[in-house]
N, CA, C and O of each residue as an XYZ file, in Angstrom:
440
protein
N      27.089    -85.301    -11.953
C      28.434    -85.005    -11.567
C      28.507    -83.775    -10.750
O      28.547    -82.809    -11.512
N      28.549    -83.340     -9.243
C      28.670    -81.251     -9.216
C      30.504    -82.078     -8.309
O      31.068    -83.078     -7.865
N      30.605    -80.140     -8.699
C      31.863    -80.092     -8.472
C      31.829    -78.981     -7.591
O      30.999    -78.109     -7.847
N      32.751    -78.803     -6.355
C      33.302    -77.625     -5.667
C      34.433    -77.411     -4.950
O      34.843    -77.960     -3.927
N      34.876    -76.563     -5.604
C      36.794    -76.458     -5.758
C      37.696    -78.007     -5.876
O      37.669    -78.617     -6.945
N      38.243    -78.389     -5.040
C      38.857    -80.191     -5.756
C      38.054    -81.540     -5.272
O      38.446    -82.682     -5.514
N      36.038    -80.976     -4.043
C      35.380    -81.858     -3.801
C      35.161    -81.800     -5.315
O      35.356    -80.853     -6.078
N      34.560    -83.442     -5.658
C      33.403    -83.891     -6.285
C      32.623    -84.657     -5.961
O      32.979    -85.675     -5.366
N      31.204    -84.387     -6.275
C      30.005    -85.354     -5.642
C      29.677    -86.027     -6.954
O      29.948    -85.926     -8.150
N      28.765    -86.960     -5.912
C      28.206    -88.290     -7.403
C      27.025    -88.586     -6.630
O      27.034    -88.693     -5.404
N      25.753    -88.749     -7.550
C      24.605    -89.645     -7.230
C      25.043    -90.312     -7.193
O      25.878    -90.707     -8.007
N      24.422    -91.190     -5.402
C      23.801    -92.457     -5.922
C      24.172    -93.355     -7.639
O      25.099    -93.952     -8.187
N      22.904    -92.978     -7.887
C      22.861    -93.141     -9.175
C      24.781    -93.734    -10.002
O      25.600    -94.621    -10.243
N      24.406    -92.408    -10.054
C      26.062    -92.291    -10.839
C      27.204    -93.082    -10.372
O      28.151    -93.379    -11.101
N      27.068    -93.501     -8.827
C      28.358    -94.040     -7.996
C      28.006    -95.795     -8.772
O      28.963    -96.521     -9.042
N      26.529    -96.264     -9.046
C      26.541    -97.506     -9.127
C      26.599    -97.822    -10.508
O      26.632    -99.003    -10.856
N      26.616    -96.688    -11.522
C      26.953    -97.106    -12.732
C      28.446    -96.615    -12.785
O      28.634    -96.095    -13.885
N      29.389    -96.593    -12.133
C      30.630    -96.255    -11.960
C      30.794    -97.603    -11.908
O      31.194    -98.407    -12.750
N      30.340    -97.751    -10.541
C      31.470    -99.312    -10.072
C      30.360   -100.259    -10.733
O      30.135   -101.154     -9.918
N      29.402   -100.461    -12.136
C      29.037   -101.491    -13.058
C      30.125   -101.533    -14.151
O      30.485   -102.573    -14.703
N      30.730   -100.015    -14.470
C      31.820   -100.029    -15.147
C      33.128   -100.379    -15.247
O      33.941   -100.443    -16.169
N      33.142   -100.676    -13.605
C      33.963   -101.636    -13.171
C      35.562    -99.550    -13.319
O      36.571    -99.523    -14.023
N      34.838    -97.847    -11.997
C      35.767    -97.151    -12.711
C      35.958    -97.139    -10.878
O      35.449    -97.532     -9.828
N      37.088    -96.373    -11.460
C      37.348    -96.365     -9.305
C      37.586    -94.966     -9.642
O      37.740    -94.716    -10.838
N      37.646    -93.998     -8.791
C      39.655    -93.090     -8.789
C      40.482    -93.257     -7.995
O      41.340    -92.453     -7.630
N      40.258    -94.596     -7.559
C      41.181    -94.379     -6.269
C      41.974    -96.085     -7.050
O      41.417    -97.080     -7.516
N      43.164    -95.800     -6.907
C      43.972    -96.533     -7.832
C      45.278    -96.860     -6.731
O      46.204    -96.114     -6.413
N      44.936    -98.456     -6.222
C      45.152    -99.138     -5.348
C      46.258    -99.468     -5.827
O      47.375    -99.138     -5.428
N      45.920   -100.267     -6.878
C      47.939   -100.510     -7.258
C      49.076    -99.551     -7.062
O      50.230    -99.942     -6.890
N      48.627    -97.924     -7.101
C      49.538    -97.215     -6.375
C      50.320    -97.127     -5.201
O      51.444    -96.685     -4.962
N      48.990    -97.931     -4.199
C      48.733    -97.651     -3.327
C      50.191    -98.362     -2.806
O      51.365    -98.109     -2.538
N      48.963    -99.688     -2.890
C      50.542   -100.940     -1.871
C      51.760   -100.720     -2.803
O      52.691   -101.356     -2.308
N      52.195   -100.036     -4.047
C      53.627   -100.119     -4.658
C      54.329    -99.230     -3.658
O      55.541    -99.012     -3.663
N      53.465    -98.743     -2.809
C      54.163    -97.543     -1.862
C      55.621    -98.366     -1.001
O      55.673    -99.580     -1.201
N      56.418    -97.943     -0.361
C      57.214    -98.676      1.062
C      56.492    -97.757      1.986
O      55.681    -96.840      1.859
N      57.277    -98.529      3.244
C      56.474    -98.040      4.487
C      57.517    -96.661      4.597
O      57.229    -96.027      5.612
N      58.676    -96.019      3.804
C      58.730    -94.438      4.246
C      57.776    -93.500      3.376
O      57.532    -92.320      3.626
N      57.204    -94.366      2.137
C      56.448    -93.197      1.226
C      54.844    -93.247      2.427
O      54.232    -92.264      2.846
N      54.579    -94.557      2.676
C      53.291    -94.303      3.009
C      53.954    -92.874      4.437
O      53.625    -91.690      4.372
N      54.774    -93.399      5.422
C      54.983    -92.214      6.299
C      54.670    -91.303      6.103
O      53.751    -90.686      6.642
N      55.876    -90.749      4.655
C      55.766    -88.751      4.611
C      54.892    -88.187      4.275
O      54.771    -86.962      4.306
N      53.521    -89.574      3.597
C      52.336    -88.841      3.018
C      51.556    -88.797      3.977
O      50.669    -87.946      3.918
N      51.629    -89.770      5.276
C      51.158    -89.339      6.440
C      51.155    -88.070      6.803
O      50.116    -87.422      6.928
N      52.368    -87.590      7.011
C      53.501    -86.799      7.913
C      52.960    -85.306      7.667
O      52.713    -84.303      8.336
N      52.889    -85.973      5.546
C      52.009    -84.230      5.436
C      50.546    -84.184      5.048
O      50.116    -83.402      4.200
N      49.809    -85.049      5.701
C      49.116    -83.972      5.291
C      47.976    -83.657      6.440
O      47.444    -84.632      6.971
N      47.679    -82.654      6.745
C      47.346    -81.720      7.083
C      46.277    -81.874      8.540
O      46.307    -81.395      9.674
N      45.393    -82.776      7.824
C      44.070    -82.961      8.638
C      44.660    -84.888      9.364
O      43.874    -85.737      9.784
N      46.063    -85.020      9.283
C      46.642    -85.768     10.662
C      47.785    -85.331     11.016
O      48.719    -86.106     11.220
N      47.923    -83.690     11.178
C      48.515    -83.163     11.914
C      48.881    -83.180     13.235
O      50.016    -83.316     13.691
N      47.518    -82.986     14.003
C      47.738    -83.120     15.263
C      46.870    -84.762     16.111
O      46.361    -84.750     17.232
N      46.931    -85.874     15.264
C      46.461    -86.564     16.629
C      47.910    -87.781     16.515
O      48.418    -88.469     15.629
N      48.011    -87.665     17.157
C      49.515    -88.031     18.324
C      49.617    -89.455     17.656
O      48.740    -90.179     17.184
N      50.893    -89.604     17.767
C      51.436    -91.147     17.327
C      51.184    -91.986     17.497
O      51.170    -92.931     16.708
N      50.779    -91.960     18.988
C      50.232    -92.880     19.924
C      48.458    -93.186     19.841
O      48.191    -93.590     20.973
N      47.627    -93.176     19.313
C      46.031    -92.674     19.096
C      45.704    -93.514     19.035
O      44.488    -93.451     18.856
N      46.085    -94.590     19.075
C      45.021    -95.988     18.837
C      45.508    -96.955     19.507
O      45.478    -98.167     19.291
N      46.185    -96.054     20.751
C      46.716    -97.057     22.409
C      45.248    -97.233     23.046
O      44.992    -98.299     23.606
N      43.901    -95.823     22.951
C      43.701    -95.590     24.264
C      42.107    -95.231     23.010
O      41.093    -94.552     23.173
N      42.720    -96.278     21.561
C      40.942    -95.651     20.487
C      40.487    -97.188     21.555
O      41.180    -98.068     22.065
N      38.584    -96.841     21.530
C      37.800    -97.665     22.022
C      36.718    -97.346     20.623
O      36.361    -96.262     20.161
N      36.281    -99.172     20.057
C      35.666    -98.998     18.865
C      34.184    -99.228     20.157
O      33.920    -99.908     21.149
N      33.214    -97.536     18.804
C      32.071    -97.402     19.472
C      31.081    -97.985     18.797
O      31.386    -98.067     17.608
N      29.996    -98.442     19.041
C      29.610    -99.687     18.609
C      28.250    -98.336     18.047
O      27.427    -97.937     18.871
N      28.254    -97.820     16.595
C      26.614    -97.123     17.362
C      25.455    -97.518     17.116
O      25.257    -98.443     16.328
N      24.832    -97.113     17.521
C      23.010    -96.980     18.693
C      21.832    -96.600     17.671
O      21.761    -95.448     17.245
N      20.915    -97.576     17.287
C      20.111    -97.327     16.549
C      19.699    -95.914     16.328
O      20.807    -95.558     16.729
N      19.408    -95.355     16.193
C      18.783    -93.522     16.022
C      16.753    -93.728     16.022
O      15.849    -94.389     15.511
N      16.934    -92.970     16.684
C      14.889    -93.363     16.713
C      14.385    -91.655     16.029
O      14.813    -90.536     16.313
N      13.678    -91.951     15.380
C      12.958    -90.454     14.468
C      12.012    -90.337     15.029
O      11.116    -90.911     15.648
N      12.548    -89.056     14.541
C      11.193    -88.274     15.957
C      11.003    -86.848     15.205
O      12.035    -86.296     14.823
N       9.797    -86.233     14.973
C       9.968    -85.136     14.097
C      10.329    -84.142     15.820
O       9.998    -84.511     16.947
N      11.273    -82.540     15.336
C      11.508    -81.901     16.586
C      11.424    -80.601     15.556
O      11.632    -80.342     14.371
N      11.051    -80.051     16.593
C      10.983    -78.133     16.008
C      12.147    -77.637     16.566
O      12.240    -77.606     17.793
N      13.027    -77.255     15.883
C      14.011    -76.186     15.952
C      14.023    -75.190     15.140
O      13.461    -75.078     14.050
N      15.232    -73.865     16.169
C      14.954    -72.212     15.684
C      15.319    -72.535     14.034
O      16.531    -72.711     14.161
N      15.132    -72.667     13.018
C      15.028    -71.923     11.673
C      16.694    -71.632     11.796
O      17.314    -72.409     11.070
N      17.547    -70.713     12.532
C      18.845    -70.152     12.439
C      19.678    -71.395     13.015
O      20.640    -71.466     12.250
N      19.771    -72.153     13.729
C      19.961    -73.051     14.194
C      20.180    -74.156     13.091
O      21.314    -74.423     12.692
N      19.029    -74.800     12.604
C      19.180    -75.613     11.603
C      20.067    -75.479     10.460
O      20.931    -76.245     10.033
N      19.643    -74.267     10.030
C      20.466    -73.120      8.812
C      21.886    -73.119      8.909
O      22.605    -73.533      8.000
N      22.444    -72.518     10.332
C      24.149    -73.155     10.845
C      24.295    -74.550     10.259
O      24.876    -74.773      9.197
N      23.721    -75.482     11.036
C      24.536    -76.811     10.800
C      24.135    -77.329      9.145
O      24.914    -78.118      8.611
N      23.198    -76.968      8.557
C      23.361    -77.273      7.278
C      24.312    -76.575      6.097
O      24.658    -76.971      4.984
N      24.705    -74.746      7.223
C      25.605    -74.475      6.323
C      27.251    -75.108      6.293
O      28.272    -74.711      5.731
N      27.000    -76.106      7.050
C      28.364    -76.530      7.662
C      29.011    -78.218      6.456
O      30.124    -78.726      6.326
N      27.866    -78.502      5.937
C      27.496    -79.661      5.459
C      26.736    -80.960      5.562
O      25.710    -81.113      6.225
N      27.365    -81.914      4.813
C      26.092    -82.819      4.409
C      26.662    -83.245      6.147
O      27.775    -83.046      6.634
N      25.378    -83.911      6.816
C      25.436    -84.844      7.687
C      24.838    -83.919      9.047
O      24.887    -84.244     10.233
N      24.394    -82.953      8.580
C      24.162    -81.861     10.259
C      23.171    -82.108     10.574
O      22.361    -81.181     10.585
N      22.700    -83.509     11.004
C      21.220    -83.984     11.490
C      22.524    -85.000     12.551
O      22.229    -85.267     13.716
N      23.876    -85.460     11.966
C      24.123    -85.970     12.680
C      25.753    -85.236     14.072
O      26.302    -85.583     15.118
N      25.800    -84.176     13.102
C      26.712    -83.124     14.002
C      25.298    -82.855     15.254
O      25.292    -83.224     16.428
N      24.517    -82.316     14.717
C      22.747    -82.384     15.601
C      23.278    -82.395     16.568
O      23.936    -81.603     17.242
N      22.608    -84.436     16.689
C      22.868    -85.864     17.314
C      24.472    -85.356     18.262
O      24.406    -85.438     19.489
N      25.995    -84.794     17.541
C      26.701    -85.269     18.603
C      26.242    -83.697     19.749
O      25.926    -83.520     20.926
N      26.423    -83.001     18.738
C      26.034    -82.086     19.925
C      24.921    -82.442     21.292
O      25.174    -82.837     22.430
N      24.091    -82.231     20.864
C      23.322    -83.001     22.471
C      23.632    -84.317     22.680
O      22.863    -85.011     23.345
N      25.006    -84.937     22.048
C      25.221    -86.452     23.265
C      25.761    -85.593     24.608
O      25.418    -85.586     25.790
N      27.160    -84.605     23.539
C      28.289    -84.101     23.827
C      27.613    -83.373     25.879
O      28.024    -83.528     27.029
N      26.297    -82.522     25.127
C      25.869    -82.012     26.181
C      24.961    -82.795     27.196
O      24.645    -82.208     28.231
N      24.570    -83.928     27.003
C      24.011    -85.286     27.981
C      25.458    -85.458     28.711
O      25.598    -85.258     29.917
N      26.391    -85.803     27.950
C      27.353    -86.145     28.567
C      27.838    -85.414     29.861
O      28.218    -85.893     30.929
N      27.737    -84.346     29.526
C      28.576    -83.483     30.353
C      27.695    -83.117     31.882
O      28.024    -82.904     33.049
N      26.730    -83.170     31.301
C      25.652    -83.231     31.938
C      26.036    -84.259     33.212
O      26.862    -84.041     34.098
N      25.230    -85.383     33.044
C      25.981    -86.641     33.954
C      26.907    -86.551     34.404
O      27.224    -87.191     35.407
N      27.763    -85.599     33.721
C      28.972    -85.905     35.054
C      29.170    -84.940     35.453
O      30.360    -84.951     35.767
N      28.516    -83.495     35.798
C      28.384    -82.589     36.963
C      27.017    -83.298     37.818
O      26.506    -82.487     38.590
N      26.467    -84.429     37.808
C      25.761    -85.007     38.245
C      25.972    -86.124     38.797
O      25.158    -86.748     39.478
N      27.107    -86.447     38.526
C      27.793    -87.396     39.656
C      28.491    -86.256     40.536
O      29.144    -86.560     41.534
């Protein structure tokens, strides 16, 4: 277990052992016991939810991920370091930036 502020990270082996022991950090009974009003209040007070419009789901589209292609790519060290500093998932973020660039380039050519 590695703790950084309020974030706790577990290895896959630690998580597997916790599941085998029946341990969970989610108090599902407490969540299920909440009223709709309590849930709405909790959502409204969540800072990650503050900019999400109430009708966000009306235009939501499920996007199925496409299989990734493994390749060797040479990138500037500073660029990779910057993405890594943003935390886990840096390769996914690099992919998202490249995808956004391609989508924008396609729109400009149309």
